[in-house]
Backbone as a chain_set.jsonl record, in Angstrom:
{"seq": "MNSKALILFLSSTILFSCNQRTVKKDENANGDTVSASPIEKEVIKNTDSTTVVNTKDSIKANYHYICYTFDNNKDKRIWIEFTEDGKATRLKYQGQKNAIDLDFQDEDSSQNGAYPTTVSTYNEMINGKINGVYTLTHGGVWDYVSYKNATSSKEFSFTIDHEADPYGKTPCF", "coords": {"N": [[-48.14, 217.324, -46.056], [-45.314, 215.923, -44.748], [-41.775, 216.851, -44.524], [-39.968, 214.771, -44.956], [-41.485, 212.853, -46.318], [-42.15, 214.206, -48.576], [-39.59, 214.594, -49.81], [-38.965, 211.908, -50.289], [-41.109, 211.238, -52.104], [-40.523, 213.096, -54.289], [-37.895, 212.192, -54.931], [-38.405, 209.508, -55.809], [-40.099, 209.992, -57.962], [-38.442, 211.459, -59.705], [-36.48, 209.431, -60.188], [-37.915, 207.407, -61.508], [-38.785, 208.647, -63.765], [-36.712, 209.254, -65.418], [-35.291, 209.013, -68.641], [-34.176, 206.142, -70.368], [-31.436, 205.205, -72.34], [-31.864, 203.474, -75.404], [-30.659, 200.575, -77.104], [-29.85, 199.768, -80.36], [-30.778, 196.871, -82.287], [-28.514, 195.51, -83.429], [-26.27, 196.857, -82.456], [-23.801, 198.056, -80.229], [-23.386, 200.142, -77.281], [-21.357, 201.89, -78.129], [-21.836, 202.144, -80.783], [-20.747, 200.243, -82.338], [-20.937, 197.567, -84.638], [-22.338, 194.515, -83.815], [-21.971, 191.178, -84.377], [-24.118, 188.823, -83.951], [-26.544, 186.263, -83.251], [-30.036, 186.84, -82.505], [-30.768, 185.062, -80.501], [-28.352, 184.62, -79.195], [-27.779, 187.067, -78.061], [-27.74, 189.205, -75.135], [-28.673, 191.824, -73.483], [-27.408, 193.965, -71.126], [-28.054, 196.438, -68.829], [-25.992, 198.62, -67.305], [-25.433, 200.339, -64.155], [-24.051, 202.687, -64.61], [-24.963, 203.598, -66.988], [-23.658, 202.529, -69.231], [-23.732, 200.238, -71.908], [-23.651, 196.728, -72.047], [-22.987, 194.198, -74.224], [-23.625, 190.84, -74.451], [-22.514, 187.824, -75.837], [-22.411, 184.338, -76.811], [-19.644, 184.229, -76.925], [-18.944, 186.267, -75.252], [-18.893, 189.109, -76.069], [-18.074, 192.187, -75.118], [-18.572, 195.545, -74.072], [-15.931, 197.8, -73.88], [-14.081, 195.738, -73.689], [-11.414, 194.03, -75.426], [-10.117, 192.212, -78.226], [-7.475, 190.18, -79.311], [-6.101, 188.715, -82.116], [-4.122, 185.965, -82.914], [-1.595, 184.254, -84.78], [-0.418, 180.931, -85.199], [2.973, 180.331, -84.908], [4.273, 178.307, -86.322], [2.497, 177.546, -88.261], [0.614, 179.406, -90.101], [-2.03, 179.196, -90.755], [-3.423, 178.423, -88.551], [-5.118, 179.753, -85.81], [-5.623, 181.726, -82.815], [-7.695, 183.569, -80.509], [-7.608, 186.085, -77.954], [-9.275, 187.29, -75.161], [-9.479, 190.507, -73.654], [-9.772, 192.504, -70.719], [-10.862, 195.856, -69.854], [-8.73, 196.873, -68.378], [-6.591, 195.568, -69.399], [-6.142, 192.857, -68.755], [-6.032, 189.44, -69.532], [-8.767, 187.249, -70.139], [-9.968, 185.046, -71.325], [-9.361, 182.538, -73.906], [-9.446, 181.311, -77.187], [-9.141, 178.649, -79.44], [-9.068, 178.389, -82.964], [-11.68, 176.675, -84.527], [-12.302, 175.31, -82.227], [-14.911, 174.544, -79.934], [-15.571, 175.828, -77.424], [-14.419, 178.615, -75.403], [-11.422, 178.983, -73.474], [-10.805, 179.41, -70.055], [-8.724, 181.793, -68.497], [-6.372, 182.27, -65.893], [-5.072, 184.859, -64.184], [-1.684, 185.285, -63.171], [0.858, 186.61, -62.741], [2.633, 189.694, -63.486], [5.152, 191.525, -65.276], [7.059, 194.376, -66.009], [9.264, 196.165, -68.284], [11.654, 198.652, -69.273], [13.48, 198.374, -71.181], [14.859, 198.828, -74.427], [13.104, 200.187, -77.368], [10.367, 200.468, -76.792], [8.247, 200.157, -73.884], [8.082, 196.961, -72.388], [5.737, 194.455, -71.566], [5.264, 191.562, -69.687], [3.072, 189.004, -69.049], [1.697, 186.352, -67.082], [-0.41, 183.554, -67.239], [-2.492, 180.955, -65.962], [-3.8, 178.227, -67.718], [-6.995, 177.17, -67.427], [-8.881, 174.328, -67.144], [-11.779, 172.626, -66.583], [-11.562, 173.403, -63.916], [-8.967, 172.869, -63.319], [-5.378, 173.317, -63.62], [-4.069, 173.336, -66.781], [-2.086, 174.146, -68.346], [0.358, 176.792, -69.098], [0.22, 180.141, -70.108], [2.193, 182.658, -71.52], [2.097, 185.988, -72.069], [3.378, 188.507, -74.079], [3.863, 191.893, -74.569], [4.814, 194.585, -76.531], [5.164, 197.792, -77.773], [3.542, 197.757, -80.889], [3.457, 195.029, -81.047], [2.568, 191.79, -80.103], [2.888, 188.778, -78.369], [2.487, 185.247, -77.713], [3.296, 182.573, -75.754], [2.952, 179.137, -75.029], [2.885, 176.52, -72.69], [2.267, 173.204, -72.164], [1.046, 171.634, -69.344], [1.035, 168.876, -68.874], [2.32, 167.391, -71.039], [4.542, 169.043, -71.498], [4.963, 170.22, -73.946], [5.657, 172.968, -76.106], [4.382, 175.932, -77.562], [4.179, 178.678, -79.885], [2.828, 181.977, -80.633], [2.022, 184.722, -82.759], [0.836, 188.169, -82.943], [-1.799, 188.836, -85.223], [-1.769, 191.124, -87.431], [-3.497, 191.792, -89.491], [-5.941, 191.075, -88.796], [-7.894, 192.814, -87.474], [-6.537, 194.053, -85.142], [-6.726, 194.477, -81.623], [-9.458, 194.617, -81.584], [-13.092, 195.022, -81.123], [-14.521, 192.692, -81.377], [-14.154, 189.062, -81.493], [-11.867, 187.472, -83.815], [-12.707, 185.245, -85.166]], "CA": [[-47.15, 216.341, -46.269], [-44.073, 216.299, -44.015], [-40.618, 217.092, -45.448], [-39.377, 213.45, -45.344], [-42.421, 212.158, -47.283], [-42.071, 215.076, -49.783], [-38.351, 214.242, -50.384], [-39.099, 210.512, -50.859], [-41.941, 211.346, -53.289], [-39.798, 213.711, -55.282], [-36.813, 211.282, -55.384], [-38.932, 208.384, -56.597], [-40.676, 210.585, -59.166], [-37.288, 211.725, -60.554], [-35.795, 208.217, -60.521], [-38.711, 206.636, -62.432], [-39.137, 209.458, -64.957], [-35.507, 209.422, -66.178], [-35.274, 208.235, -69.882], [-33.008, 205.301, -70.521], [-31.017, 205.076, -73.751], [-32.031, 202.127, -75.92], [-29.609, 200.125, -77.97], [-30.344, 199.19, -81.578], [-30.647, 195.435, -82.227], [-27.231, 194.978, -83.813], [-25.188, 197.775, -82.094], [-23.594, 198.258, -78.772], [-23.451, 201.56, -76.846], [-20.4, 202.643, -78.862], [-22.212, 202.164, -82.186], [-20.034, 199.196, -83.124], [-21.851, 196.469, -84.97], [-22.026, 193.237, -83.105], [-22.555, 190.132, -85.157], [-24.6, 187.682, -83.115], [-27.9, 186.076, -83.469], [-30.92, 187.318, -81.448], [-30.762, 184.1, -79.411], [-27.12, 184.762, -78.445], [-27.645, 188.369, -77.454], [-28.366, 189.515, -73.895], [-28.202, 193.232, -73.24], [-27.494, 194.238, -69.72], [-27.92, 197.849, -68.625], [-25.208, 198.913, -66.086], [-25.859, 201.499, -63.417], [-23.439, 203.869, -65.044], [-25.533, 203.805, -68.326], [-22.908, 201.928, -70.371], [-24.437, 199.038, -72.255], [-22.72, 195.662, -72.317], [-23.646, 193.216, -75.131], [-22.989, 189.554, -74.215], [-22.964, 186.681, -76.718], [-21.689, 183.165, -76.241], [-18.256, 184.536, -76.811], [-18.773, 187.385, -74.377], [-18.517, 190.376, -76.678], [-18.432, 193.159, -74.098], [-18.117, 196.947, -74.237], [-14.635, 198.036, -73.171], [-13.218, 194.598, -73.861], [-10.964, 193.96, -76.824], [-9.691, 190.967, -78.599], [-6.305, 190.126, -80.159], [-6.01, 187.481, -82.822], [-2.771, 185.549, -83.084], [-1.336, 183.042, -85.703], [0.567, 179.967, -84.69], [4.183, 180.657, -85.559], [4.679, 177.218, -87.206], [1.403, 177.284, -89.214], [-0.172, 180.645, -90.185], [-3.491, 178.914, -90.911], [-3.993, 178.132, -87.229], [-5.219, 180.984, -85.044], [-6.281, 181.87, -81.52], [-7.922, 184.912, -80.028], [-7.597, 186.242, -76.497], [-10.199, 188.428, -74.695], [-8.864, 191.313, -72.604], [-10.588, 193.436, -70.054], [-10.447, 197.229, -70.108], [-7.443, 197.142, -67.739], [-5.536, 194.818, -70.092], [-5.95, 191.516, -68.269], [-6.674, 188.382, -70.371], [-9.713, 186.501, -69.41], [-10.249, 183.832, -72.073], [-8.648, 182.274, -75.109], [-10.125, 180.309, -77.999], [-8.472, 178.154, -80.666], [-10.01, 178.354, -84.145], [-12.257, 175.313, -84.628], [-12.687, 174.776, -80.938], [-16.329, 174.96, -79.599], [-15.639, 176.712, -76.237], [-13.232, 179.376, -74.991], [-10.673, 178.431, -72.269], [-10.584, 180.446, -68.996], [-7.306, 182.124, -68.132], [-6.264, 182.733, -64.422], [-3.926, 185.718, -64.071], [-0.713, 184.879, -62.13], [1.753, 187.816, -62.432], [2.987, 190.621, -64.602], [6.41, 192.251, -65.108], [7.304, 195.404, -67.054], [10.554, 196.61, -68.361], [11.852, 199.806, -70.132], [14.551, 198.072, -72.119], [14.468, 198.907, -75.899], [12.456, 201.363, -77.879], [9.046, 200.524, -76.123], [8.088, 199.352, -72.707], [7.613, 195.524, -72.61], [5.029, 193.831, -70.464], [5.108, 190.067, -69.755], [2.076, 188.527, -68.119], [1.572, 184.937, -67.048], [-1.731, 183.115, -66.964], [-2.771, 179.561, -66.014], [-4.91, 177.734, -68.53], [-7.941, 176.415, -66.526], [-9.838, 173.408, -67.841], [-12.501, 171.943, -65.599], [-11.122, 173.821, -62.605], [-7.593, 172.408, -63.074], [-4.382, 173.899, -64.428], [-3.726, 172.434, -67.889], [-0.901, 174.681, -69.001], [0.732, 178.143, -68.767], [0.364, 181.064, -71.208], [2.966, 183.826, -71.282], [1.812, 186.978, -73.013], [4.361, 189.584, -74.138], [3.4, 193.046, -75.348], [5.825, 195.685, -76.621], [4.818, 198.542, -78.939], [2.386, 197.195, -81.588], [3.654, 193.592, -81.144], [2.075, 190.872, -79.086], [3.315, 187.369, -78.567], [1.969, 184.293, -76.784], [3.871, 181.268, -75.669], [2.15, 178.217, -74.253], [3.531, 175.303, -72.332], [1.272, 172.295, -71.688], [1.432, 171.121, -68.02], [1.208, 167.384, -68.86], [3.312, 166.979, -72.026], [5.639, 169.992, -71.611], [5.077, 170.818, -75.272], [5.611, 174.432, -76.128], [3.884, 176.47, -78.797], [4.234, 180.187, -79.808], [1.95, 182.664, -81.526], [2.318, 186.19, -82.904], [-0.279, 188.941, -83.32], [-2.196, 188.914, -86.619], [-2.104, 192.552, -87.628], [-4.503, 191.92, -90.527], [-7.225, 190.587, -88.255], [-8.476, 193.791, -86.61], [-5.865, 193.997, -83.746], [-7.362, 195.22, -80.506], [-10.857, 194.845, -82.002], [-14.171, 194.798, -80.15], [-15.071, 191.353, -81.558], [-13.156, 188.116, -81.837], [-11.551, 187.373, -85.248], [-13.489, 184.096, -85.701]], "C": [[-45.842, 216.786, -45.539], [-42.934, 216.321, -44.974], [-39.995, 215.719, -45.849], [-40.221, 212.755, -46.394], [-42.321, 212.943, -48.607], [-40.773, 214.701, -50.562], [-38.412, 212.865, -51.001], [-39.939, 210.518, -52.093], [-41.197, 211.917, -54.465], [-38.619, 212.821, -55.866], [-37.3, 210.148, -56.262], [-39.476, 208.85, -57.892], [-39.509, 210.837, -60.205], [-36.641, 210.404, -61.09], [-36.608, 207.45, -61.575], [-39.027, 207.401, -63.716], [-37.906, 209.702, -65.889], [-35.584, 208.496, -67.42], [-33.999, 207.394, -69.888], [-32.692, 205.176, -72.035], [-31.263, 203.664, -74.224], [-30.944, 201.819, -76.936], [-30.264, 199.418, -79.175], [-30.014, 197.665, -81.559], [-29.283, 194.943, -82.486], [-26.087, 196.003, -83.467], [-25.028, 197.818, -80.647], [-23.657, 199.743, -78.477], [-22.438, 202.487, -77.62], [-20.738, 202.736, -80.252], [-21.557, 201.111, -83.004], [-21.079, 198.149, -83.423], [-21.405, 195.206, -84.352], [-22.78, 192.083, -83.895], [-22.923, 188.917, -84.296], [-26.119, 187.551, -83.368], [-28.777, 186.593, -82.31], [-30.902, 186.365, -80.285], [-29.58, 184.292, -78.536], [-27.096, 186.049, -77.692], [-28.365, 188.457, -76.074], [-27.803, 190.888, -73.549], [-28.462, 193.502, -71.792], [-27.213, 195.659, -69.512], [-27.157, 198.049, -67.311], [-25.736, 200.15, -65.451], [-25.237, 202.771, -63.909], [-23.813, 204.238, -66.528], [-24.706, 203.35, -69.416], [-23.649, 200.632, -70.607], [-23.379, 197.937, -72.58], [-23.554, 194.632, -73.148], [-22.937, 191.922, -74.926], [-23.413, 188.595, -75.294], [-22.273, 185.501, -76.114], [-20.233, 183.329, -76.15], [-17.941, 185.791, -76.045], [-18.197, 188.637, -75.06], [-18.969, 191.484, -75.669], [-17.853, 194.527, -74.459], [-16.891, 197.063, -73.346], [-13.74, 196.851, -73.088], [-12.582, 194.666, -75.248], [-10.361, 192.538, -76.98], [-8.484, 191.031, -79.459], [-6.289, 188.76, -80.814], [-4.543, 187.217, -83.119], [-2.746, 184.374, -84.092], [-0.275, 182.204, -84.984], [1.862, 180.177, -85.529], [4.637, 179.562, -86.549], [3.627, 176.909, -88.283], [0.514, 178.491, -89.195], [-1.643, 180.482, -90.355], [-4.211, 178.691, -89.639], [-3.981, 179.391, -86.412], [-5.872, 180.78, -83.684], [-6.742, 183.328, -81.325], [-7.893, 184.905, -78.54], [-8.428, 187.486, -76.203], [-9.477, 189.105, -73.547], [-9.873, 192.233, -72.018], [-10.076, 194.934, -70.347], [-9.099, 197.545, -69.464], [-6.288, 196.241, -68.288], [-5.268, 193.397, -69.633], [-6.725, 190.552, -69.222], [-7.652, 187.657, -69.55], [-9.99, 185.116, -70.055], [-9.489, 183.762, -73.322], [-9.424, 181.217, -75.878], [-9.279, 179.966, -79.205], [-9.463, 178.065, -81.781], [-10.363, 176.886, -84.304], [-12.688, 174.693, -83.283], [-14.118, 175.322, -80.615], [-16.359, 175.972, -78.469], [-14.327, 177.409, -75.975], [-12.705, 178.731, -73.694], [-10.479, 179.599, -71.329], [-9.074, 180.545, -68.69], [-7.368, 182.749, -66.701], [-4.96, 183.543, -64.416], [-3.058, 185.299, -62.809], [0.221, 186.052, -61.728], [2.07, 188.578, -63.731], [4.326, 191.38, -64.281], [6.594, 193.22, -66.286], [8.763, 195.845, -67.093], [10.732, 197.727, -69.38], [12.95, 199.592, -71.088], [14.063, 198.172, -73.552], [13.597, 200.141, -76.151], [11.028, 201.523, -77.215], [9.086, 199.7, -74.836], [7.587, 197.921, -73.102], [6.955, 195.07, -71.338], [4.949, 192.304, -70.675], [4.148, 189.657, -68.73], [2.021, 187.004, -68.245], [0.163, 184.522, -66.564], [-1.757, 181.584, -66.899], [-3.941, 179.272, -66.907], [-5.802, 176.832, -67.636], [-8.921, 175.623, -67.3], [-10.492, 172.563, -66.721], [-11.933, 172.168, -64.161], [-9.644, 173.467, -62.334], [-6.651, 173.094, -64.055], [-3.943, 173.001, -65.504], [-2.453, 172.881, -68.595], [-0.681, 176.154, -68.52], [0.886, 178.986, -70.057], [1.22, 182.241, -70.693], [2.697, 184.783, -72.417], [2.746, 188.106, -72.991], [3.874, 190.645, -75.074], [4.473, 194.119, -75.302], [5.484, 196.472, -77.893], [3.549, 198.053, -79.557], [2.519, 195.703, -81.776], [3.173, 192.859, -79.939], [2.386, 189.51, -79.419], [2.713, 186.546, -77.492], [2.905, 183.061, -76.856], [3.093, 180.452, -74.721], [2.952, 177.016, -73.959], [2.498, 174.406, -71.602], [1.857, 171.65, -70.387], [1.733, 169.563, -68.036], [2.348, 166.924, -69.764], [4.574, 167.833, -72.07], [5.848, 170.542, -72.948], [4.903, 172.289, -75.202], [5.243, 174.919, -77.505], [4.009, 178.058, -78.685], [3.356, 180.779, -80.958], [2.352, 184.145, -81.576], [1.022, 186.911, -83.394], [-0.516, 188.945, -84.771], [-2.597, 190.345, -86.858], [-3.196, 192.746, -88.65], [-5.846, 191.514, -90.002], [-7.837, 191.528, -87.175], [-7.835, 193.749, -85.193], [-6.618, 194.953, -82.78], [-8.764, 195.539, -80.833], [-11.828, 194.579, -80.899], [-14.878, 193.412, -80.306], [-13.969, 190.351, -81.847], [-12.979, 187.922, -83.346], [-12.217, 186.152, -85.858], [-14.522, 183.668, -84.718]], "O": [[-45.366, 217.906, -45.728], [-43.066, 215.872, -46.113], [-39.549, 215.56, -46.986], [-39.67, 212.117, -47.29], [-42.408, 212.332, -49.672], [-40.808, 214.511, -51.778], [-37.954, 212.671, -52.127], [-39.566, 209.878, -53.075], [-41.209, 211.323, -55.543], [-38.409, 212.734, -57.076], [-36.719, 209.849, -57.304], [-39.326, 208.141, -58.887], [-39.603, 210.477, -61.379], [-36.31, 210.293, -62.27], [-36.002, 206.88, -62.482], [-39.508, 206.796, -64.674], [-38.035, 210.266, -66.976], [-35.907, 207.317, -67.275], [-32.922, 207.837, -69.488], [-33.591, 205.059, -72.868], [-30.906, 202.721, -73.518], [-30.383, 202.726, -77.551], [-31.135, 198.566, -78.999], [-29.075, 197.243, -80.884], [-28.866, 193.999, -81.815], [-25.051, 195.997, -84.132], [-25.984, 197.642, -79.891], [-23.961, 200.528, -79.375], [-22.654, 203.693, -77.735], [-19.983, 203.387, -80.973], [-21.754, 201.047, -84.218], [-21.969, 197.867, -82.62], [-20.222, 194.865, -84.366], [-24.004, 192.066, -84.026], [-22.066, 188.092, -83.976], [-26.838, 188.512, -83.642], [-28.257, 186.763, -81.207], [-31.014, 186.816, -79.145], [-29.675, 184.17, -77.315], [-26.388, 186.108, -76.686], [-29.431, 187.874, -75.877], [-26.599, 191.059, -73.353], [-29.565, 193.305, -71.284], [-26.175, 196.12, -69.986], [-27.676, 197.656, -66.266], [-26.414, 200.946, -66.101], [-25.788, 203.847, -63.682], [-23.137, 205.019, -67.199], [-24.992, 203.741, -70.547], [-24.135, 199.995, -69.673], [-22.387, 198.177, -73.268], [-24.673, 194.275, -72.78], [-21.737, 191.852, -75.19], [-24.594, 188.558, -75.64], [-21.633, 185.598, -75.066], [-19.594, 182.632, -75.362], [-16.841, 186.335, -76.145], [-17.148, 189.147, -74.666], [-20.167, 191.646, -75.436], [-16.789, 194.634, -75.067], [-16.823, 196.517, -72.244], [-12.691, 196.941, -72.451], [-13.14, 195.289, -76.151], [-10.143, 191.808, -76.013], [-8.44, 191.906, -80.324], [-6.448, 187.747, -80.134], [-3.808, 188.118, -83.523], [-3.713, 183.624, -84.234], [0.607, 182.704, -84.285], [1.795, 180.192, -86.758], [5.322, 179.874, -87.522], [3.877, 176.065, -89.143], [-0.316, 178.588, -88.292], [-2.428, 181.409, -90.155], [-5.439, 178.75, -89.587], [-2.946, 180.05, -86.315], [-6.573, 179.796, -83.445], [-6.185, 184.226, -81.956], [-8.119, 183.874, -77.906], [-8.324, 188.53, -76.847], [-8.953, 188.473, -72.631], [-10.758, 192.712, -72.727], [-9.043, 195.163, -70.976], [-8.383, 198.414, -69.963], [-5.196, 196.176, -67.724], [-4.289, 192.783, -70.056], [-7.856, 190.805, -69.636], [-7.421, 187.449, -68.359], [-10.22, 184.138, -69.343], [-8.996, 184.781, -73.805], [-10.003, 180.315, -75.271], [-8.767, 180.843, -79.902], [-10.613, 177.693, -81.551], [-9.517, 175.995, -84.234], [-13.363, 173.664, -83.252], [-14.457, 176.442, -81.0], [-17.134, 176.924, -78.553], [-13.256, 176.882, -76.277], [-13.422, 178.056, -72.954], [-10.036, 180.668, -71.75], [-8.323, 179.571, -68.639], [-8.221, 183.571, -66.365], [-3.879, 182.99, -64.617], [-3.525, 185.033, -61.701], [0.342, 186.413, -60.557], [1.805, 188.144, -64.852], [4.556, 191.802, -63.147], [6.301, 192.875, -67.43], [9.427, 195.895, -66.058], [9.962, 197.74, -70.34], [13.35, 200.532, -71.774], [12.988, 197.671, -73.879], [13.395, 200.991, -75.284], [10.556, 202.654, -77.104], [9.82, 198.72, -74.705], [6.786, 197.749, -74.021], [7.463, 195.237, -70.23], [4.594, 191.846, -71.761], [4.386, 189.948, -67.558], [2.252, 186.434, -69.312], [-0.367, 185.08, -65.602], [-1.095, 180.949, -67.72], [-4.954, 179.971, -66.873], [-5.325, 175.806, -67.15], [-9.725, 176.181, -68.047], [-9.788, 171.861, -65.995], [-11.85, 171.25, -63.345], [-9.133, 173.734, -61.247], [-7.043, 173.42, -65.175], [-3.449, 171.919, -65.187], [-1.827, 172.121, -69.333], [-1.414, 176.669, -67.675], [1.597, 178.587, -70.979], [1.005, 182.747, -69.591], [3.001, 184.492, -73.574], [2.931, 188.677, -71.917], [3.514, 190.372, -76.219], [4.969, 194.509, -74.245], [5.507, 195.902, -78.984], [2.544, 197.928, -78.858], [1.783, 195.127, -82.578], [3.385, 193.325, -78.82], [2.211, 189.061, -80.551], [2.434, 187.076, -76.416], [3.24, 182.597, -77.946], [2.607, 180.959, -73.71], [3.643, 176.501, -74.838], [1.937, 174.791, -70.576], [3.001, 171.195, -70.362], [2.578, 169.069, -67.29], [3.227, 166.174, -69.34], [5.584, 167.399, -72.624], [6.812, 171.281, -73.151], [4.142, 172.821, -74.393], [5.725, 174.391, -78.507], [3.954, 178.643, -77.604], [3.182, 180.2, -82.03], [2.908, 184.719, -80.639], [0.232, 186.343, -84.147], [0.439, 189.047, -85.541], [-3.709, 190.729, -86.497], [-3.794, 193.822, -88.673], [-6.831, 191.609, -90.734], [-8.241, 191.072, -86.105], [-8.502, 193.452, -84.201], [-7.051, 196.05, -83.133], [-9.269, 196.59, -80.438], [-11.482, 193.999, -79.87], [-15.708, 193.029, -79.482], [-12.934, 190.732, -82.395], [-13.917, 188.205, -84.091], [-12.259, 186.082, -87.087], [-15.272, 182.728, -84.979]]}, "num_chains": 1, "name": "protein.A"}
């Protein structure tokens, strides 16, 4: 056997003999329990051996969710999904069937006060069109959201719900 064929044979043998880690039915790779029906679950194995568990609300490893309450009515809530690098991707109002896509626009940080403050702006995208603008403000352990509807110009504000697993791995509803 020539050296190229031997290297190819050994490489393919090593590649196919490596054991892959399996994920229990209701746990992600971090051991966090994921509440989703078997129909909703789809486990995708990444090349870096981290496991991502997707459901219809896209519960993903290394993503986190923040739950907010409407400032004028604490019974109304939203959650926002954030990527590992802190960018918001989707938002869902309690009682709503589907999440709303968010399109990142810009971000500004300042060092004024006791904690750095970050203000990020996102377009609310519905059927491929801008329906409004969300402004997310983060400082210390506080997170705020303001929303302005593009059509009616109505404005709404929300504050983090510290009792709803802030920065949790699953949405609060």
